Phi, psi and omega in degrees: 000138181251137179263139179269142177280142180278134179256118182296331180291321180292320179299318180294321180295321179295319180295319178296321179296319179296319181295319179292326177293322179293322177296322180291332182279349180300140177295156182295328182296322178294320180296317180295322180300316180294322180292319182280341181296320181295313178295326179295322178297321177294320179295319180298320178287324181285330182281341178300313176295323178295321181293317179293327177293319178294321178296321177297316180297318178297317179297319178296317180294320178295318178298316178298318179297315180296319178295318179296318178296318179294320179296319178295320179297317177298318178299315181298315179295319181295315180293325176297315179297317179296321179297317179295319178295318179296317178299315179297320180293316180294318179299315181296317181289328176293315179295321179300324178290334180272346184296325175300326176294319177300314180300317180294321176295320179295319178294319179294322179290331181281343182283144176282137178214152179275344180270097183294325180295320178296313180300317180296322178297317179294318179297320178295321178295319178295320177296320178294321177298316178300317180296322179294318178296318180296321179295332178274000179084019180266129179239154179279138177284130180296120181213030178290155177305133182099349178288135177300137180289130178235109183297342178286336186237344182243150176241107182277123179248347179217156177230136181223145175266119181218116183289338181285339179257156178285187181275136179055053174237159180287129178262325183203148178250125178268325181213133181292148175250156182224151177216158175219126179057037180080359180257125182284125176274313177214131178290148175284130180269118189225165170254132184253139180263143174055000000 
């Protein structure tokens, strides 16, 4: 028997042939997977900028929404405040227009008359007027003799020296004053002592 010598070049050629045959035997799905893996990796890298761009857009829209909501809330509060101020202003000017009628009723009630039924009717009308003013939140400004003079609430038309009264106090009231909610509708017209 003769032994054949091994040729290293032939062995290498056989191994290469086996490897190429094994590559040909791979299923098509594996080959496609390898081919598609590379583009997906590229998409994953390419979608990162798109995703951050979308996140930026979302953040901008959320910021815009929050600003719009805050602006609407400020608008709602401002209009509510303006509505309340307008209501107070209209109420004050309406009551101010009715005060001369009140003054005339007060003068009529203060007059002496022989007709008691007439006098009682005028007094009842004046009481009803007072009740209506109170229901609207209108109060009379304190201006009785001895009350400290307040230039914010009183209108001094006369000055008198009177030792029985203190300094800068009301001596006499000529016309009643009224206020509502801290807002003066009409100043009390008074005479101030000392």
